[in-house]
N, C-alpha and C positions, 0 to 999 in steps of 0.2 A: 783197684780204683785207678792206679797210675796207667794201666794198660788200656782203659776205656777210650781215651782220646785217640790213641793210635788205631783202635778198631773202628771208631766212628769216622775217622778222617777220610777214607775212601768214599764212604757214603755221602759225606759233605761235598767232596769234589764232584762226584757224579751228579748230585742235586744241583750244584752250581752250573755245571755244564748243561744239564737239561733245561734249566731256567734260561740260560743264554740262548740255547738252540730254539727254545719255544719263542723267546722274544724276537729272534731273527726270523722265525718262520711265520709269525702272526702278522697279518696285514689287514688294516681296516681302511676301506675306501668310503669317503663321504658321499652324501647325496649330490647329484649333479656333477659327479666326477667318474672317471673310468681309469683303469690301470693297464699299462702295457708291461707284460712280464719279460724281463731280461734274464736269459739263462746264461749264467757265467761259464758253466762247463759245457755249454752247447754252442749254438750258432748265434747267440744274441737274441734278438727279437724275431720270433716267427710271425711274419706278416699275415699268414693265413689263419692264425689262431684268433678267436674272438677275444676282445679285451675283457678284463675283469670288471664286473659291475660293482655298484655300491654294496657295502656289507663287509663281513669278516671272511678272510681267506687264509689258508695255510699253504705256504710255499716252502721249497727247499731253502735252508738257511744261507746257502751260497748264491742264491738268486736275489734279484731285487725287482721292485715294481716302480715304474715311472708314472707319476700321476698326471692326468690331463683333465682340465675342466671341460665338460661337455655342454654346459648351459650356454645360452646366448650371451655374448660379451660385447662390450662397446669400447671402441678406441677412437679418441679424437684425432683428427688429422688436419693439419694446416699446411696448405700447399701454395706455392707461388708458380703461376702458369702464365702463358702469353695468349692474348686474344688474337683474332684473325688479322688485325692491323698492327700486331707487335707490341701492344701495351701490356705492362705487367699487372696481372690480376691476382688477388689473394683470395683463396677459398678457405673457409672454415667449415669442416664437415665432421659428421659422426658416422662411423662405420659399425654396423651390427653384424656379427658373424659368430660362427661356432665350428669346431672341427667335425669332420664326418666321423661320428662315433663308431660306425661299423668298420671303418678302415684306419683305426688309430695305429695299428702296426705298420701299415704302409706309410702313413704320414710320418711316423717316427723314423723309420728307416730311410726315407727319401728326403725329408725336410728337417726333421729334428724338432726338439721342443721349442726352438725359437722360430717357428714357422711364421709368426706374425711379421717379424722384421725381414725374414728371408723371402717370403712369398706375397703376403697380403698387402703390405704397405707399398712395395714397389709396383704391384699391379694397379693399385688405386691411383698412384701418381702418374703412371703411364697412361691410363685411361683418361684421367682428368686433362692431361696435356693434349691428348688427341682430340677430345671432345671440345674443350674450350677453344682450341685453335680454329674451330670452324665457325665461331660466333664473334660478333662485334661486342664491345663493352656495353652498348645500349641494350642489346638483347640479353646479355648476362644480368644486367641491373634490373630489368623489368619483365618483359613478356615471356622470355624463354627459360626462366630459371627452372621451372618444373620439368621441362623437356630435357634440359641439360643434366639435371639430377638423374633422370631416368636413363639417359644415354650412358652416363658414367657408370651407373649401377650395372647395366646390361653388359658393357664392355669388360668391366672388372670381373663379373660373374663368369664370363666365357674363359677368362684366364685362370681363375682359381678353382673352378668346379672340377677340373681334371686333376687337381693337386690335393684332393681330399679335404677341401675347405668349403663349408657351406656359407655363402654370403646371403644375408637376409635383407639388408637394406643399406642404402647410403643416403644420408640426409644432409643437404647443403644448408648450414645454419646462417652463413653470412657470406656476402660477396663484397670485397673491398676494392674500389677503383681508385686511381690517382685523383686527388681532390679537384684538380682543374677539370678533369673529364666528368667527374660526378656532378659538379656544379653546372657544367654545360648541358648534361643530359637532363637534369632537373629543370633548367630553364626551358629547354625544348619541350619537355612533357607538359609544363605549365602552359606554354603557348598553344600546344595542341589541344589541351583541355579547354582553354578559353575559346579557341576557334570552334571546337565542337559545340560549346555552349551557345556561341553566337549563331551558328547554323541551326541549332535547335530552336532558338527564339525566332529566327527568320522563317523557318518552316511553319512554326506555330502561328505566326502573324499571317502568313499567306493562307493557311487553312482557315483562320478566322475570317479573313477578308472574303474568301471564296464562299464560306458559309453565309455571311451577310448578303453577298451578291445573289446567291441562290434564293434566300428568303425574300429579298426585295423583288426579284424577278417573279417569284411565286405569287406575291401579293399583287404585283402589277397585272399578271395574267388573270388572277381571280377577279380583280376589279374590272378588267376589260370584258371578261365573259359576263359578269353581272350586268354591266352597263349595256351590253349588246342584247341581253335578254329582257330588259325592262321596257315597257311601253305605257301609254296613258291608262289603258284599261287595268293593267296590273297595279299601277300606282293608286288608282281610284279604289280598287278592291282592298288594297292594304290599308288605305286611309279609313275606309268604312269599317274594316275589321278592328282597327285601333280605336276608333270612336266608340264602337259598340262595347268593347271591353272597358273603356273608361266610363261609359254611361252606366254599366252594370256594377261598377265598384261602389260599395257602401260608403266609402270615404270621400266620394266626389259629388259635387253638385254642378251640373252642366246646364247652361242656358243656350239654346240653339235658336238662332234667328236667320231667316233667309237661307242663302246657299252661296257657296263659292263658285268660281268660274268652272271648276271641274265637277260641280254638282255635289261636293261634299259639304256637310254641315260646318258652320262657323262656330267655334267654341269661344264664348265671351269670357267665361270665368269659371274657376273651380276652387275648391278648398278641401 
């Protein structure tokens, strides 16, 4: 009985070693992530090898796995840039990006895990300074915001796409101008809006006046044509026709005596 612990001791040690080795060798990668294998006894990360996908993996216990999130990520970015006339403009943007999952090894070897601060943020700031410097504060505040957003996105994309980073979108959430400049722009926009409204009313009034003139001219032309076409014979025929219709009406009593100068009957009374 006293010798049993001495006999079992080697097995206990082996079991502990196996458990430690297994714990060091087992790696689980979550969904939306990928792993870069670092070979301690080799040359580090082999950039030509495909990264480890989500799931359970067994590796050599002396190696390790560097985890990268491969889903789309968002980083807020606040920048202070200069407009074309040298005024300080503050941009509040959201950057949507993700690493190039197929080239994680190259990204790790060339840029490292902190690629966001080393590559993406400097690229965004450089593109923003370049683009905003081509516009005035008024354009930034109003009509050109969408165009500026697209230009910053395109220039940033050109910089980062060769560095194994996929840029999905840049959204300009807010543009902050100096208060005096903002007030001046708002006053100018208000004046322009009032001017456009006045011009609209003026054009509407001119169109209405033209419409009435055309209608009046049409009526005048119609009356002139009608007057030119009337003669005594036509008037006499129209009078006889009207008198006949009145005489045939069951609700009328007509007394006719003599005749008028034109030969038409004279109506004395009806009811």
